[in-house]
C-alpha positions as CSV (number, residue, x, y, z in Angstrom):
1,X,52.8,65.7,-11.7
2,X,52.3,69.2,-14.0
3,X,52.1,67.6,-17.4
4,X,54.8,68.8,-18.8
5,X,56.2,66.8,-22.2
6,X,59.4,67.8,-23.5
7,X,61.3,67.0,-26.7
8,X,64.7,66.7,-27.5
9,X,67.3,67.2,-29.8
10,X,70.8,65.6,-29.1
11,X,70.0,64.5,-26.3
12,X,69.0,67.9,-25.0
13,X,66.1,69.5,-24.2
14,X,64.9,71.2,-27.0
15,X,60.8,72.4,-26.7
16,X,58.6,72.3,-23.4
17,X,54.6,71.4,-24.1
18,X,52.6,72.5,-21.5
19,X,49.1,72.1,-20.4
20,X,46.8,75.4,-21.5
21,X,45.9,75.8,-18.1
22,X,49.4,76.0,-16.9
23,X,50.2,78.3,-20.1
24,X,47.0,80.4,-19.1
25,X,48.4,81.1,-15.6
26,X,51.7,82.0,-17.0
27,X,50.8,84.5,-19.4
28,X,48.7,86.2,-17.0
29,X,52.1,86.1,-14.3
30,X,53.7,87.6,-17.4
31,X,51.2,90.0,-17.8
32,X,50.5,91.3,-13.9
33,X,54.6,91.7,-13.9
34,X,54.5,94.0,-17.4
35,X,52.0,95.8,-16.3
36,X,53.3,96.5,-12.3
37,X,57.1,97.0,-14.5
38,X,55.3,99.9,-16.6
39,X,53.3,101.7,-13.6
40,X,57.0,101.4,-11.8
41,X,58.3,103.3,-15.1
42,X,55.6,105.7,-14.6
43,X,55.8,106.4,-11.2
44,X,59.3,107.2,-11.5
45,X,59.0,110.2,-13.8
46,X,55.6,111.3,-12.0
47,X,55.9,114.9,-11.3
48,X,52.7,114.8,-9.2
49,X,50.8,117.4,-11.1
50,X,47.6,116.5,-12.4
51,X,45.1,118.4,-15.1
52,X,41.3,118.0,-13.6
53,X,38.9,116.2,-16.6
54,X,36.6,119.8,-15.5
55,X,39.8,121.3,-17.1
56,X,40.4,119.5,-19.9
57,X,37.0,118.6,-21.1
58,X,36.4,122.7,-21.0
59,X,39.6,123.3,-22.8
60,X,38.5,120.8,-25.3
61,X,35.4,122.1,-25.5
62,X,37.2,125.9,-26.4
63,X,36.1,127.3,-23.4
64,X,38.5,130.5,-22.6
65,X,41.5,129.0,-20.4
66,X,41.9,131.9,-17.8
67,X,38.5,131.7,-17.0
68,X,38.5,128.3,-17.0
69,X,41.8,128.0,-14.5
70,X,39.9,130.5,-11.9
71,X,37.1,128.7,-11.6
72,X,39.1,125.3,-10.9
73,X,41.3,127.5,-8.4
74,X,37.8,128.6,-7.3
75,X,38.8,132.2,-7.6
76,X,36.1,135.0,-8.3
77,X,37.1,137.5,-11.0
78,X,37.6,140.3,-7.5
79,X,40.3,137.8,-6.6
80,X,42.5,136.7,-9.3
81,X,42.4,140.6,-10.4
82,X,43.8,141.2,-6.9
83,X,46.4,139.2,-7.0
84,X,47.3,139.5,-10.6
85,X,47.4,143.8,-9.5
86,X,45.0,144.0,-12.9
87,X,42.0,145.4,-13.0
88,X,38.6,143.4,-12.8
89,X,37.9,144.8,-16.0
90,X,40.6,144.2,-18.0
91,X,40.3,140.5,-17.0
92,X,36.9,140.2,-17.7
93,X,38.5,141.6,-21.5
94,X,40.8,138.8,-21.0
95,X,37.8,135.8,-20.2
96,X,35.6,137.2,-22.9
97,X,38.4,137.3,-25.7
98,X,38.0,141.0,-26.4
99,X,41.9,141.4,-25.2
100,X,44.7,139.5,-25.3
101,X,46.9,140.6,-22.6
102,X,50.3,141.5,-22.3
103,X,53.1,138.6,-21.7
104,X,53.4,140.6,-18.2
105,X,49.8,140.4,-17.7
106,X,49.2,136.7,-18.7
107,X,52.5,136.1,-16.2
108,X,50.9,137.6,-13.6
109,X,47.8,135.7,-14.0
110,X,49.3,132.3,-14.3
111,X,50.7,133.0,-10.9
112,X,47.5,133.4,-9.1
113,X,45.9,130.1,-9.8
114,X,49.8,128.8,-10.5
115,X,49.6,127.7,-13.7
116,X,51.8,128.6,-16.4
117,X,51.5,130.8,-18.8
118,X,51.1,128.3,-21.6
119,X,48.1,126.9,-20.0
120,X,46.4,130.0,-20.2
121,X,46.9,130.4,-23.7
122,X,46.6,127.1,-25.3
123,X,42.8,127.4,-26.0
């Protein structure tokens, strides 16, 4: 016997009174099912892109985004400048905020570490 009791109205069951242990098991199972449904929904729209915590923290601390992404991707200034088709001096000026960089230049810089231009201009 489960210990469930029913109350009736007009000969039909209207309410069930269940032991607290059963209620707690059912509540936990429902919460697990809700969590699984939320996880499934998140996985369904997941594009696979992740931003490492070190990058997020550095950007939140106000560090220059081009430098943060370059370092995260393991690129030297020489390598990034070469890939972007700019001089190392120009890249250094962008990273030290002495120059902003033209949109064309930022697009070229963004292509090397595979990030978007807004990722490089958001801080």
